[in-house]
Structures are given as C-alpha cells and as structure tokens.
MMTF fields as JSON, N, C-alpha, C and O atoms, coordinates in Angstrom:
{
  "mmtfVersion": "1.0.0",
  "mmtfProducer": "UNKNOWN",
  "numBonds": 343,
  "numAtoms": 344,
  "numGroups": 86,
  "numChains": 1,
  "numModels": 1,
  "chainsPerModel": [1],
  "groupsPerChain": [86],
  "chainIdList": ["A"],
  "bondAtomList": [4, 2, 8, 6, 12, 10, 16, 14, 20, 18, 24, 22, 28, 26, 32, 30, 36, 34, 40, 38, 44, 42, 48, 46, 52, 50, 56, 54, 60, 58, 64, 62, 68, 66, 72, 70, 76, 74, 80, 78, 84, 82, 88, 86, 92, 90, 96, 94, 100, 98, 104, 102, 108, 106, 112, 110, 116, 114, 120, 118, 124, 122, 128, 126, 132, 130, 136, 134, 140, 138, 144, 142, 148, 146, 152, 150, 156, 154, 160, 158, 164, 162, 168, 166, 172, 170, 176, 174, 180, 178, 184, 182, 188, 186, 192, 190, 196, 194, 200, 198, 204, 202, 208, 206, 212, 210, 216, 214, 220, 218, 224, 222, 228, 226, 232, 230, 236, 234, 240, 238, 244, 242, 248, 246, 252, 250, 256, 254, 260, 258, 264, 262, 268, 266, 272, 270, 276, 274, 280, 278, 284, 282, 288, 286, 292, 290, 296, 294, 300, 298, 304, 302, 308, 306, 312, 310, 316, 314, 320, 318, 324, 322, 328, 326, 332, 330, 336, 334, 340, 338],
  "bondOrderList": [1, 1, 1, 1, 1, 1, 1, 1, 1, 1, 1, 1, 1, 1, 1, 1, 1, 1, 1, 1, 1, 1, 1, 1, 1, 1, 1, 1, 1, 1, 1, 1, 1, 1, 1, 1, 1, 1, 1, 1, 1, 1, 1, 1, 1, 1, 1, 1, 1, 1, 1, 1, 1, 1, 1, 1, 1, 1, 1, 1, 1, 1, 1, 1, 1, 1, 1, 1, 1, 1, 1, 1, 1, 1, 1, 1, 1, 1, 1, 1, 1, 1, 1, 1, 1],
  "groupList": [{"groupName": "UNK", "atomNameList": ["N", "CA", "C", "O"], "elementList": ["N", "C", "C", "O"], "formalChargeList": [0, 0, 0, 0], "bondAtomList": [1, 0, 2, 1, 3, 2], "bondOrderList": [1, 1, 2], "singleLetterCode": "X", "chemCompType": "L-PEPTIDE LINKING"}],
  "groupTypeList": [0, 0, 0, 0, 0, 0, 0, 0, 0, 0, 0, 0, 0, 0, 0, 0, 0, 0, 0, 0, 0, 0, 0, 0, 0, 0, 0, 0, 0, 0, 0, 0, 0, 0, 0, 0, 0, 0, 0, 0, 0, 0, 0, 0, 0, 0, 0, 0, 0, 0, 0, 0, 0, 0, 0, 0, 0, 0, 0, 0, 0, 0, 0, 0, 0, 0, 0, 0, 0, 0, 0, 0, 0, 0, 0, 0, 0, 0, 0, 0, 0, 0, 0, 0, 0, 0],
  "groupIdList": [1, 2, 3, 4, 5, 6, 7, 8, 9, 10, 11, 12, 13, 14, 15, 16, 17, 18, 19, 20, 21, 22, 23, 24, 25, 26, 27, 28, 29, 30, 31, 32, 33, 34, 35, 36, 37, 38, 39, 40, 41, 42, 43, 44, 45, 46, 47, 48, 49, 50, 51, 52, 53, 54, 55, 56, 57, 58, 59, 60, 61, 62, 63, 64, 65, 66, 67, 68, 69, 70, 71, 72, 73, 74, 75, 76, 77, 78, 79, 80, 81, 82, 83, 84, 85, 86],
  "secStructList": [7, 3, 3, 3, 3, 3, 3, 3, 3, 2, 2, 2, 2, 2, 2, 2, 2, 2, 2, 2, 2, 2, 2, 2, 2, 2, 2, 2, 2, 2, 2, 2, 2, 1, 6, 6, 7, 7, 2, 2, 2, 2, 2, 2, 2, 2, 2, 2, 2, 2, 2, 2, 2, 2, 2, 2, 2, 2, 2, 2, 2, 2, 2, 2, 2, 2, 2, 2, 6, 6, 7, 3, 3, 3, 3, 3, 3, 3, 7, 7, 7, 7, 7, 7, 7, 7],
  "xCoordList": [45.054, 44.536, 43.614, 44.062, 42.517, 41.634, 42.35, 42.27, 42.932, 43.471, 42.647, 42.699, 41.812, 40.704, 39.351, 39.346, 38.252, 36.991, 36.121, 36.146, 35.47, 34.366, 33.816, 34.233, 32.909, 32.276, 32.52, 32.031, 33.143, 33.57, 32.964, 32.667, 32.79, 32.274, 34.015, 35.011, 33.925, 35.178, 36.157, 37.291, 35.642, 36.519, 37.179, 38.295, 36.585, 37.03, 38.151, 39.266, 37.691, 38.811, 40.033, 41.103, 39.952, 41.355, 42.393, 43.395, 42.407, 43.544, 44.144, 45.329, 42.853, 43.369, 44.178, 45.337, 43.827, 44.484, 45.862, 46.924, 45.803, 46.883, 48.065, 49.213, 47.6, 48.705, 49.182, 50.406, 48.383, 48.968, 49.747, 50.679, 49.581, 50.381, 51.581, 52.692, 51.522, 52.681, 53.419, 54.555, 53.109, 53.998, 55.139, 56.322, 54.374, 55.071, 55.986, 57.181, 55.638, 56.561, 58.067, 59.23, 57.547, 58.655, 59.684, 60.892, 58.909, 59.929, 60.581, 61.803, 60.219, 60.849, 62.121, 63.244, 61.67, 62.798, 63.74, 64.935, 63.491, 64.647, 65.423, 66.653, 64.821, 65.521, 66.602, 67.677, 66.037, 66.966, 68.066, 69.086, 68.066, 69.039, 69.857, 70.864, 69.786, 70.715, 71.836, 71.527, 73.077, 74.268, 74.796, 75.688, 73.973, 74.383, 73.178, 73.017, 72.537, 71.242, 72.358, 73.486, 71.799, 72.292, 71.763, 70.625, 72.249, 71.754, 70.114, 69.156, 70.187, 68.681, 67.904, 66.772, 68.402, 67.291, 66.808, 65.706, 67.823, 67.49, 66.404, 65.327, 66.809, 65.807, 64.25, 63.19, 64.373, 63.038, 62.284, 61.075, 63.017, 62.262, 61.758, 60.597, 62.857, 62.344, 60.999, 60.101, 60.812, 59.496, 58.611, 57.567, 58.737, 57.601, 56.986, 55.793, 57.831, 57.53, 56.745, 55.732, 57.212, 56.341, 54.804, 53.794, 54.885, 53.514, 52.541, 51.313, 53.465, 52.364, 52.04, 50.846, 53.104, 52.39, 51.16, 50.282, 51.309, 49.978, 48.923, 47.781, 49.149, 47.808, 47.362, 46.143, 48.077, 47.528, 46.71, 45.684, 47.263, 46.693, 45.28, 44.285, 45.172, 44.07, 43.033, 41.837, 43.617, 42.68, 42.046, 40.953, 42.813, 42.434, 41.203, 40.029, 41.414, 40.489, 39.344, 38.289, 39.401, 38.046, 37.402, 36.174, 38.264, 37.263, 36.727, 35.794, 37.486, 36.787, 35.357, 34.262, 35.548, 34.348, 33.427, 32.235, 33.665, 32.59, 31.983, 30.799, 32.816, 32.472, 31.262, 30.111, 31.611, 30.88, 29.146, 28.088, 29.305, 28.054, 27.54, 26.77, 28.245, 27.514, 27.616, 27.023, 28.354, 28.452, 29.502, 30.335, 29.393, 30.339, 31.166, 30.787, 32.166, 33.208, 33.41, 33.38, 33.521, 33.923, 35.533, 36.013, 36.229, 37.779, 37.727, 36.964, 38.269, 38.447, 40.091, 40.674, 40.737, 41.972, 42.519, 42.231, 43.097, 43.67, 44.991, 45.552, 45.639, 47.202, 47.839, 47.571, 48.587, 48.929, 50.616, 51.386, 50.913, 52.23, 52.53, 51.889, 53.699, 54.368, 55.811, 56.23, 56.41, 57.994, 58.207, 57.503, 59.321, 59.984, 61.683, 62.584, 61.828, 63.251, 64.144, 63.752, 65.319, 66.001, 67.197, 67.924],
  "yCoordList": [51.476, 50.988, 49.747, 48.807, 49.671, 48.488, 47.009, 46.885, 46.193, 45.275, 44.099, 43.542, 43.765, 42.942, 42.89, 42.53, 43.22, 43.622, 42.468, 42.66, 41.475, 40.571, 39.591, 39.487, 39.033, 37.951, 36.662, 36.54, 35.831, 34.252, 33.102, 33.054, 32.257, 30.663, 30.291, 30.708, 29.523, 29.011, 28.48, 28.95, 27.351, 27.087, 28.039, 27.764, 29.314, 30.535, 31.231, 31.593, 31.34, 32.177, 31.435, 32.04, 29.812, 29.227, 29.543, 30.056, 29.324, 29.723, 31.212, 31.54, 32.116, 33.638, 33.579, 33.817, 33.213, 33.546, 32.697, 33.311, 31.379, 30.49, 31.334, 31.479, 31.826, 32.524, 33.508, 33.477, 34.833, 35.61, 35.304, 36.085, 34.323, 33.949, 33.213, 33.62, 32.302, 31.933, 32.819, 32.412, 34.012, 34.978, 35.594, 35.876, 35.686, 36.213, 35.026, 35.282, 33.985, 32.952, 33.102, 33.223, 33.042, 32.862, 34.051, 33.908, 35.299, 36.661, 36.241, 36.361, 35.823, 35.668, 34.414, 34.511, 33.454, 32.191, 33.007, 32.818, 33.717, 34.334, 35.516, 35.569, 36.192, 36.993, 36.143, 36.574, 34.967, 34.1, 33.604, 33.397, 33.278, 32.86, 34.035, 33.676, 35.159, 36.033, 36.03, 36.012, 36.047, 35.935, 37.306, 37.34, 38.43, 39.618, 39.881, 41.025, 39.106, 39.016, 39.143, 38.65, 39.837, 39.673, 38.637, 38.228, 38.257, 37.156, 37.521, 36.752, 38.841, 39.261, 39.218, 38.753, 39.744, 39.783, 38.099, 37.722, 37.346, 35.761, 35.427, 34.933, 35.76, 35.074, 35.982, 35.45, 37.399, 37.901, 37.141, 36.933, 36.899, 36.045, 34.809, 34.413, 34.138, 32.566, 32.749, 31.926, 33.718, 34.206, 34.332, 33.78, 35.336, 35.807, 34.583, 34.552, 33.77, 32.54, 31.593, 31.024, 31.434, 30.58, 31.09, 30.394, 32.406, 33.193, 33.127, 33.094, 33.109, 33.114, 31.85, 31.594, 30.549, 29.403, 28.908, 28.107, 29.513, 29.36, 30.204, 29.882, 31.447, 32.043, 31.258, 31.152, 30.74, 30.049, 28.741, 28.483, 27.904, 26.872, 27.401, 26.766, 28.646, 29.219, 29.55, 29.265, 30.167, 30.477, 29.085, 28.716, 28.402, 27.043, 26.49, 26.434, 26.246, 25.753, 26.566, 25.976, 28.012, 28.727, 28.542, 28.537, 28.365, 28.112, 27.074, 26.996, 25.871, 24.212, 24.44, 23.997, 25.181, 25.114, 26.179, 25.885, 27.211, 27.953, 27.162, 27.27, 26.46, 25.492, 24.79, 24.972, 23.912, 22.744, 23.436, 22.808, 24.56, 25.128, 26.162, 27.1, 25.698, 26.02, 27.727, 28.282, 28.56, 30.032, 30.62, 29.88, 31.733, 32.453, 33.381, 33.635, 33.813, 34.539, 36.444, 36.778, 36.957, 38.23, 38.491, 38.226, 38.96, 39.168, 40.55, 40.91, 41.403, 42.797, 43.061, 42.581, 43.637, 43.469, 45.064, 45.432, 45.72, 47.039, 46.905, 46.235, 47.694, 47.624, 49.039, 49.927, 49.29, 50.788, 50.801, 49.918, 51.702, 51.724, 53.062, 53.998, 53.155, 54.882, 54.593, 53.439, 55.387, 55.966, 56.066, 56.703, 55.359, 55.416, 55.82, 55.069, 56.972, 57.479, 56.343, 55.808, 56.145, 55.135, 55.766, 54.975],
  "zCoordList": [-25.243, -26.261, -26.088, -25.432, -26.554, -26.356, -27.46, -28.682, -26.557, -27.042, -27.458, -28.554, -26.357, -26.423, -25.676, -24.499, -26.277, -25.36, -26.226, -27.442, -25.838, -26.355, -25.108, -23.955, -25.676, -24.943, -25.709, -26.832, -25.242, -25.998, -25.413, -24.219, -26.15, -25.267, -24.931, -25.522, -23.97, -23.232, -24.341, -24.428, -25.31, -26.456, -27.198, -27.641, -27.448, -28.296, -27.262, -27.637, -26.006, -25.108, -24.895, -24.826, -24.752, -24.311, -25.276, -24.778, -26.821, -27.293, -27.127, -27.069, -27.061, -26.675, -25.926, -26.265, -24.538, -23.11, -23.506, -23.613, -23.702, -23.772, -24.627, -24.206, -25.817, -26.765, -26.171, -26.047, -25.536, -24.851, -23.583, -23.392, -22.644, -21.732, -22.373, -22.034, -23.154, -23.824, -24.577, -24.82, -25.07, -25.633, -24.448, -24.635, -23.243, -21.924, -21.564, -21.413, -21.436, -21.03, -22.015, -21.628, -23.304, -24.396, -23.973, -23.786, -23.861, -23.718, -22.379, -22.474, -21.25, -20.267, -20.357, -19.862, -20.996, -21.489, -22.385, -22.157, -23.179, -24.118, -23.158, -23.141, -22.588, -21.575, -20.477, -20.059, -20.194, -19.221, -19.911, -19.254, -21.574, -22.219, -22.582, -23.191, -22.44, -22.973, -21.948, -20.756, -22.303, -21.341, -20.513, -19.666, -21.015, -20.219, -19.212, -18.785, -18.919, -17.84, -16.458, -16.447, -15.459, -14.396, -13.391, -13.624, -12.561, -11.448, -10.917, -10.84, -10.624, -10.164, -11.154, -11.021, -12.475, -13.909, -14.112, -14.511, -13.766, -14.081, -13.21, -13.544, -11.997, -10.945, -10.939, -10.613, -11.356, -11.637, -12.972, -13.08, -13.648, -15.017, -14.489, -14.589, -13.834, -13.648, -12.661, -12.84, -11.689, -10.872, -11.402, -11.054, -12.744, -13.258, -14.391, -14.692, -14.854, -15.332, -14.414, -14.82, -13.205, -12.408, -12.263, -12.36, -12.018, -12.092, -13.054, -12.97, -14.187, -15.726, -15.565, -15.722, -15.165, -15.249, -14.359, -14.678, -13.31, -12.48, -12.89, -12.562, -13.695, -14.097, -15.358, -15.491, -16.223, -16.927, -16.678, -17.307, -15.677, -14.856, -14.477, -14.826, -13.711, -13.061, -14.261, -14.188, -15.34, -16.393, -16.736, -16.307, -17.512, -18.063, -16.754, -17.122, -15.817, -15.27, -14.89, -14.656, -14.779, -14.843, -16.085, -16.171, -17.196, -18.491, -18.872, -19.672, -18.121, -18.305, -17.229, -17.574, -15.913, -15.164, -15.893, -15.807, -16.511, -17.281, -18.618, -18.937, -19.263, -20.223, -19.561, -19.958, -18.447, -17.957, -17.479, -17.517, -17.151, -17.038, -17.94, -17.738, -19.132, -20.365, -20.409, -21.334, -19.427, -19.553, -20.726, -21.25, -20.998, -21.81, -20.877, -19.733, -21.345, -20.547, -21.293, -22.477, -20.574, -21.156, -20.877, -19.774, -21.817, -21.781, -21.915, -22.811, -21.336, -21.418, -21.398, -20.426, -22.184, -21.923, -22.432, -23.571, -21.766, -21.939, -21.813, -20.945, -22.886, -22.974, -22.716, -23.525, -21.748, -21.841, -22.201, -21.825, -22.811, -23.551, -23.367, -23.846, -22.535, -22.234, -22.29, -22.201, -22.404, -22.287, -21.035, -20.252, -20.734, -19.613, -19.562, -19.938, -19.092, -19.229, -18.326, -17.289, -18.936, -18.419, -17.085, -16.483]
}
C-alpha cells in the first residue's frame, strides 16, 4: 500500500518524517518497558532506537540543507503488510 507519495517543501516534510520516526521510537520504548521482554529483545529495541535517532538526525540535516538551497523533496513511502506464522 502506498502510504505517502508526494513532493514537499522541506518545512512541510519535517513534521511528516519526524512524526513517523517518533512513532517508531515510542513503539520501541514501550517494548523496553514491558516486563516480559527478554534481555535480547531489550537490546534489539535499544539498538533500533539508536539507529532511528541517527536516521532522524540525518533526515533533519538533509531537509535543512535542501531548504537552504531552495529545493523541494520527494517522499515515496511504501508500506508492506503481510502475515507471518509464528
């Protein structure tokens, strides 16, 4: 399913990308706070949080630079959802 497909000025794109990444950060923070998480699961969530924070920093830097050049940005987001047997 096409979640997002469009051209934005950097000021419009910033809250969109920030919102998506923040939702994922909150998801992993909730997973860490669950008491039935394994040590391995907690470490995986902590590592993912670090990666997401770095992704957010890089995205915001890219958008600032695009804004300084007077450019617009394309965001093309595809979401794939499928059932996975346990």
